[in-house]
C-alpha positions as CSV (number, residue, x, y, z in Angstrom):
1,X,-13.3,-10.7,20.9
2,X,-11.4,-8.9,18.1
3,X,-9.8,-6.6,20.6
4,X,-8.3,-9.3,22.8
5,X,-7.5,-11.8,20.0
6,X,-4.0,-10.4,19.4
7,X,-3.5,-8.6,22.7
8,X,0.2,-9.7,22.7
9,X,2.0,-8.2,19.7
10,X,4.7,-11.0,20.0
11,X,3.5,-14.1,18.2
12,X,6.3,-16.4,19.4
13,X,10.0,-16.4,20.3
14,X,13.0,-18.2,18.7
15,X,15.6,-18.1,21.5
16,X,15.9,-14.4,22.3
17,X,14.4,-13.3,19.0
18,X,10.8,-12.1,19.2
19,X,8.6,-12.6,16.1
20,X,5.9,-10.0,16.0
21,X,2.4,-10.5,14.6
22,X,3.0,-7.3,12.6
23,X,5.8,-8.9,10.6
24,X,3.8,-12.1,10.1
25,X,0.8,-10.2,8.8
26,X,2.9,-8.0,6.5
27,X,4.8,-11.0,5.1
28,X,1.5,-12.9,4.5
29,X,0.1,-9.8,2.7
30,X,3.1,-9.6,0.4
31,X,3.0,-13.4,-0.3
32,X,-0.7,-13.2,-1.2
33,X,-0.1,-10.2,-3.4
34,X,2.8,-12.0,-5.1
35,X,0.7,-15.1,-5.9
36,X,-2.1,-12.9,-7.4
37,X,0.5,-11.0,-9.4
38,X,1.8,-14.3,-10.8
39,X,-1.7,-15.3,-12.0
40,X,-2.0,-11.8,-13.6
41,X,1.3,-12.2,-15.3
42,X,0.3,-15.6,-16.7
43,X,-3.0,-14.0,-18.0
44,X,-0.8,-11.5,-19.8
45,X,1.2,-14.4,-21.4
46,X,4.2,-13.6,-19.3
47,X,6.5,-15.8,-17.2
48,X,5.6,-16.4,-13.6
49,X,9.4,-16.8,-12.9
50,X,9.7,-13.2,-14.1
51,X,7.4,-12.1,-11.2
52,X,9.5,-13.9,-8.6
53,X,12.6,-12.1,-9.9
54,X,10.6,-8.8,-10.0
55,X,9.5,-9.0,-6.4
56,X,13.1,-9.5,-5.3
57,X,13.6,-5.9,-6.3
58,X,10.1,-4.5,-5.6
59,X,9.6,-5.7,-2.1
60,X,12.9,-4.6,-0.5
61,X,12.8,-1.2,-2.1
62,X,9.2,-0.7,-1.3
63,X,9.9,-1.5,2.4
64,X,13.0,0.8,2.5
65,X,11.1,3.7,0.9
66,X,8.1,3.1,3.1
67,X,10.2,3.3,6.2
68,X,12.1,6.4,5.0
69,X,8.8,8.1,4.3
70,X,7.6,7.4,7.8
71,X,10.8,8.7,9.3
72,X,10.7,11.9,7.2
73,X,7.1,12.6,8.3
74,X,7.7,11.8,12.0
75,X,11.0,13.5,12.6
76,X,10.4,14.0,16.4
77,X,10.3,10.2,16.9
78,X,13.8,9.7,15.3
79,X,15.8,12.9,15.5
80,X,18.2,14.0,16.8
81,X,20.4,10.9,16.4
82,X,22.7,10.9,19.4
83,X,23.8,7.2,19.6
84,X,24.1,4.0,17.5
85,X,20.8,2.9,19.2
86,X,19.0,5.9,17.8
87,X,20.3,5.1,14.3
88,X,19.2,1.5,14.6
89,X,15.8,2.7,15.7
90,X,15.3,4.3,12.3
91,X,15.4,0.9,10.6
92,X,13.5,-1.1,13.3
93,X,10.1,-1.7,11.7
94,X,9.1,-4.7,13.8
95,X,6.9,-2.5,16.0
96,X,5.4,-0.7,13.0
97,X,6.2,2.6,11.4
98,X,6.0,2.4,7.6
99,X,4.2,4.6,5.1
100,X,2.6,3.0,2.1
101,X,2.8,6.4,0.3
102,X,6.6,5.8,0.4
103,X,6.2,2.1,-0.7
104,X,4.6,3.1,-4.0
105,X,7.6,5.0,-5.6
106,X,9.9,2.4,-4.0
107,X,8.0,-0.4,-5.6
108,X,7.9,1.4,-9.0
109,X,11.7,2.0,-8.8
110,X,12.2,-1.7,-8.1
111,X,10.1,-2.7,-11.0
112,X,12.0,-0.3,-13.3
113,X,15.4,-1.7,-12.2
114,X,14.2,-5.2,-12.9
115,X,12.8,-4.2,-16.2
116,X,16.1,-2.6,-17.3
117,X,18.0,-5.7,-16.2
118,X,15.8,-8.2,-18.0
119,X,15.1,-6.0,-21.1
120,X,18.1,-7.5,-23.0
121,X,17.5,-11.0,-21.8
122,X,17.6,-13.7,-24.5
123,X,14.6,-15.4,-22.8
124,X,11.6,-14.0,-24.7
125,X,9.2,-14.8,-21.7
126,X,11.1,-12.2,-19.7
127,X,10.3,-9.4,-22.1
128,X,7.4,-7.3,-21.1
129,X,6.3,-3.7,-21.8
130,X,7.0,-1.6,-18.7
131,X,3.5,0.0,-18.9
132,X,1.9,-3.4,-19.0
133,X,4.0,-4.5,-16.1
134,X,2.8,-1.6,-13.9
135,X,-0.8,-2.6,-14.7
136,X,-0.1,-6.1,-13.5
137,X,1.3,-4.7,-10.3
138,X,-1.5,-2.3,-9.6
139,X,-4.2,-4.7,-8.3
140,X,-1.5,-6.7,-6.4
141,X,-0.3,-3.6,-4.6
142,X,-3.7,-2.5,-3.4
143,X,-4.5,-6.1,-2.4
144,X,-1.3,-6.3,-0.3
145,X,-2.0,-2.9,1.2
146,X,-5.5,-3.9,2.2
147,X,-4.5,-7.1,3.9
148,X,-1.5,-5.5,5.5
149,X,-3.7,-3.1,7.4
150,X,-4.4,-5.8,10.0
151,X,-0.8,-5.3,11.1
152,X,-1.9,-1.8,12.3
153,X,-4.6,-3.4,14.4
154,X,-2.1,-5.6,16.1
155,X,0.1,-2.5,16.9
156,X,-2.9,-0.5,17.9
157,X,-2.2,2.3,15.5
158,X,-4.0,4.2,12.6
159,X,-7.2,4.7,14.5
160,X,-9.5,7.7,14.4
161,X,-11.5,9.8,16.8
162,X,-12.8,8.5,20.1
163,X,-16.2,6.8,20.0
164,X,-18.3,7.8,23.0
165,X,-21.6,6.4,21.9
166,X,-21.9,2.9,23.6
167,X,-23.9,1.6,20.6
168,X,-20.9,1.9,18.4
169,X,-18.3,0.8,20.9
170,X,-17.8,-2.5,19.1
171,X,-15.9,-3.9,16.1
172,X,-16.1,-3.0,13.1
173,X,-17.2,0.5,14.0
174,X,-14.4,0.9,16.6
175,X,-11.4,-0.7,18.3
176,X,-10.5,-0.6,22.0
177,X,-7.0,1.0,22.4
178,X,-5.1,0.1,25.6
179,X,-3.2,3.4,25.9
180,X,-4.0,6.6,23.9
181,X,-1.7,9.6,24.7
182,X,-3.4,13.0,24.6
183,X,-1.4,16.0,23.5
184,X,-2.3,19.7,23.4
185,X,-0.2,22.0,21.2
186,X,2.4,19.2,21.0
187,X,2.7,18.8,24.7
188,X,1.8,15.6,26.4
189,X,-1.2,15.9,28.8
190,X,-2.4,12.5,29.9
191,X,-3.2,8.9,28.8
192,X,-6.6,7.4,28.1
193,X,-6.8,3.8,29.0
194,X,-9.1,1.2,27.3
195,X,-11.1,3.8,25.3
196,X,-12.8,3.1,21.9
197,X,-11.7,4.8,18.7
198,X,-12.8,4.7,15.0
199,X,-11.4,1.6,13.3
200,X,-9.9,3.5,10.4
201,X,-7.5,0.7,9.6
202,X,-10.6,-1.5,8.9
203,X,-12.4,1.2,7.0
204,X,-9.4,1.5,4.7
205,X,-9.0,-2.2,4.3
206,X,-12.6,-2.6,3.1
207,X,-12.4,0.3,0.7
208,X,-9.1,-1.0,-0.7
209,X,-10.7,-4.4,-1.3
210,X,-13.5,-2.7,-3.2
211,X,-10.8,-0.8,-5.2
212,X,-9.0,-4.1,-5.9
213,X,-12.2,-5.6,-7.4
214,X,-12.7,-2.5,-9.6
215,X,-9.1,-2.5,-10.8
216,X,-9.3,-6.2,-11.7
217,X,-12.4,-5.4,-13.8
218,X,-10.8,-2.5,-15.5
219,X,-7.8,-4.6,-16.3
220,X,-10.1,-7.1,-18.1
221,X,-12.5,-4.7,-19.7
222,X,-10.4,-1.7,-20.6
223,X,-7.8,-2.7,-23.2
224,X,-5.5,0.3,-22.6
225,X,-2.1,0.4,-21.0
226,X,-1.9,2.4,-17.7
227,X,-5.6,2.5,-17.2
228,X,-5.5,0.1,-14.2
229,X,-2.4,1.9,-12.7
230,X,-3.9,5.4,-12.9
231,X,-7.2,4.2,-11.5
232,X,-5.3,2.5,-8.7
233,X,-3.6,5.7,-7.8
234,X,-6.9,7.6,-8.0
235,X,-8.7,5.2,-5.7
236,X,-6.0,4.6,-3.2
237,X,-5.0,8.2,-2.8
238,X,-8.6,9.3,-2.5
239,X,-9.3,6.7,0.2
240,X,-6.1,7.7,2.0
241,X,-7.0,11.3,1.9
242,X,-10.3,10.6,3.7
243,X,-8.6,8.3,6.2
244,X,-5.9,10.9,6.9
245,X,-8.7,13.3,7.9
246,X,-10.0,10.8,10.5
247,X,-6.7,9.6,12.0
248,X,-5.5,11.0,15.3
249,X,-1.9,10.6,14.3
250,X,-2.1,12.4,11.0
251,X,0.8,14.7,10.1
252,X,-0.1,18.3,10.6
253,X,2.0,21.3,9.5
254,X,0.9,24.9,10.2
255,X,-2.6,23.6,10.8
256,X,-2.7,21.8,7.4
257,X,-3.2,18.0,7.3
258,X,-0.3,17.2,4.9
259,X,-1.7,13.7,4.0
260,X,-5.2,15.0,3.3
261,X,-4.1,17.7,0.9
262,X,-1.2,15.8,-0.7
263,X,-3.3,12.6,-1.4
264,X,-6.3,14.7,-2.6
265,X,-4.1,16.5,-5.2
266,X,-2.5,13.2,-6.2
267,X,-5.9,11.5,-6.6
268,X,-7.2,14.4,-8.7
269,X,-4.2,14.4,-11.1
270,X,-4.4,10.6,-11.4
271,X,-8.1,10.7,-12.2
272,X,-7.6,13.3,-14.9
273,X,-4.9,11.2,-16.5
274,X,-7.2,8.1,-16.2
275,X,-10.0,9.9,-18.0
276,X,-7.6,11.2,-20.7
277,X,-6.4,7.6,-21.3
278,X,-10.0,6.3,-21.6
279,X,-11.0,9.1,-24.1
280,X,-7.8,8.5,-26.2
281,X,-6.5,12.0,-25.5
282,X,-3.5,10.2,-24.1
283,X,-2.4,7.2,-26.2
284,X,-0.8,4.5,-24.1
285,X,-1.2,1.6,-26.5
286,X,-2.8,-1.8,-26.1
287,X,-1.3,-4.6,-23.9
288,X,1.0,-6.8,-25.9
289,X,-0.9,-10.0,-25.1
290,X,-4.0,-8.6,-26.8
291,X,-2.0,-7.5,-29.9
292,X,-0.4,-10.9,-30.2
293,X,-3.8,-12.6,-30.0
294,X,-5.5,-10.4,-32.6
295,X,-5.7,-12.2,-36.0
296,X,-4.1,-10.5,-39.0
297,X,-6.6,-9.7,-41.7
298,X,-5.5,-10.7,-45.2
299,X,-4.9,-7.9,-47.6
300,X,-7.7,-7.3,-50.1
301,X,-6.9,-7.7,-53.7
């Protein structure tokens, strides 16, 4: 059932404009992440209006950087550019083709720009420590990333190795792919039709939802700035490293899985920083809403 539910990637048409399931799912994921972020901001005694302004910067830059990262890591699909149609193809994300690894720095850049713009605002509710802001964004980002993985299912992408055991040729272990191109040494050989492959998009979604729950707990139990953010980077990059080792479309350079190695290194560095923050080797301070809520003890005479 799950394999035929969204067999047509086009959800509906408005005149000649085709609206894809991929875009609907990504938009829904962003909306849900934004709503959660607003609740988190309110818990931190911030303004929910601030989050709406924030996402006007975060979302567009995250999407732009995500697309650019995908283009950079898949140059054969976009270069050389020989016509205007080739150039437009670089920015056509309706059929998929974005890298969350690029969305992370893009989102952080958007958050920083918004922080600078609102830093001198006369409205006190718009003033928030940038470190605390990143911690508010961390669980929202991994939540959006988890839900957005269903867009990859619709586009029949981000799957793993072929499943030949009939016992596991069912969801959630595997997904049935209509057409799977087979390459040898970069040369197309043949197509496999209606074969079953590892549902890595689903594996990653489940692991990211687990990470989301842990990050939420850390944000409530660990009263240190940047602890949620560094754990988010640790968890997400570790999960992504494993998924990159399973995917059939992973970027390989000179026999090295670039995503596996790069994400593993990033996860290790993030985890070290996370531990150093917890052990007070790196002092990042306490969230402002906790400081403001702490009663001031009277001076002893």
